[in-house]
N, C-alpha and C positions, 0 to 999 in steps of 0.2 A: 504494500500500500504506500509506503514511504517513497519508493522508487517512482511509482505512478504520479504522485503529487509533484515530485521533483521534475519529471518529464513535462508535466503540464505547466509548471512554472517556467521552465526553459522555453517552451513554445510561446507562452504569453509574452515573455521578454523579447523573443525573436520577432514576433508580430508587431509589437510596439515599436521596436527599433526600425523595422522595415517600413512602417507607416510614416515614420518621421523623415525618412530619406526622400527628398523630392527629386523627381525626374527633371531632366532638362526640358525647357520649353522654348518655343520659337513662335512669336506672333505670326498670325496668318499662314501657318504652315500646314501642309498636307502631311499625313502620317501613314507610314506603311511599315508593317512588321515583317521581318525576314529572319530566316535561320541561316547562319553561316558558321561553318566549322562546328556544327552541333549546338550553337548558342543563339539565343534570340536577341534581336536588336530592333529598336524602333528607329526608323529613318524619318527625320522631319526636314522638309525643304520649304523655303519661303523666298519669294522674290524680294530684293531690296529696292530702294528708291531708284537705283541706277539701272539703265537698260541692260539686259542680258547678264545681270549679276544676281547671285543667289546666296542665301545663308543656309547652312545645313548642320543639323545635329545628328550624330549617331549615338543613340542612347542604349546602353546595355539594359535589356528587359529582364535580366536575371540577376540575382544577388551575387556579388563578388566579394569574397573575404580575402583581405590582404592582396589586392591586385598588384601586378607588376606593370607599372605605367608604360614601359617600353613595349611590352607584349600587347597590352590593351590598345596602344596607339596603332600598332601593326594590324591588329584584328579590325579595328575601326576603319582603317584605310582600305582594307580588303572589302569592307562593306561599302565604303563611300565611292570608290572609283566607278563601279558600274552605274551608280545613280547619277554621278556627275556626267558620265558619257551619255546616259539616256536623257538627262535634262537638257544637255547641249545638242542633242540629236546628232551625235557623231562628230560634231565640230570640235576642234581642240578647245581646251579650257585652261585657265590660269588660276592657280590658287593664290588668293590675296592675303589670306590670314588662316592660321590653324593653331588650335591649342587644345590641350586635354583638360577637361573639366572634371573635378572630383576623382581624378586619377583613372577614370574609365570611359568617360563620354567625350567624343570628339566634336568640337565646334570648328567649322570652316566656312569661309566665304570665298566664292569663286566667280569668275567671269567667263562666259562662253565666248568663243572666238579668239581666244589667246590674248 
């Protein structure tokens, strides 16, 4: 019985902590959920004020404990590139800004047409 209460307590703490963690948001964005390398990601893309320029967030849709920022950046870019190519309809694109948020989520701004 004591073990069961302990398990329930751990579950409650886990749920409370996960509820406190906010996902990245991007105003006026469309959201698509994809699975890459067995992991779920939310891809959020929104146009900026400039022509042919977009902001994008790659958000891990699963919990990550002690993430390796270098590996998370690599995974996020594996997700981002096809969406950038699709958004730019095969035209070249130029990355204007990129940063890792919360050690797991990638924020980037890019322009179509190089």
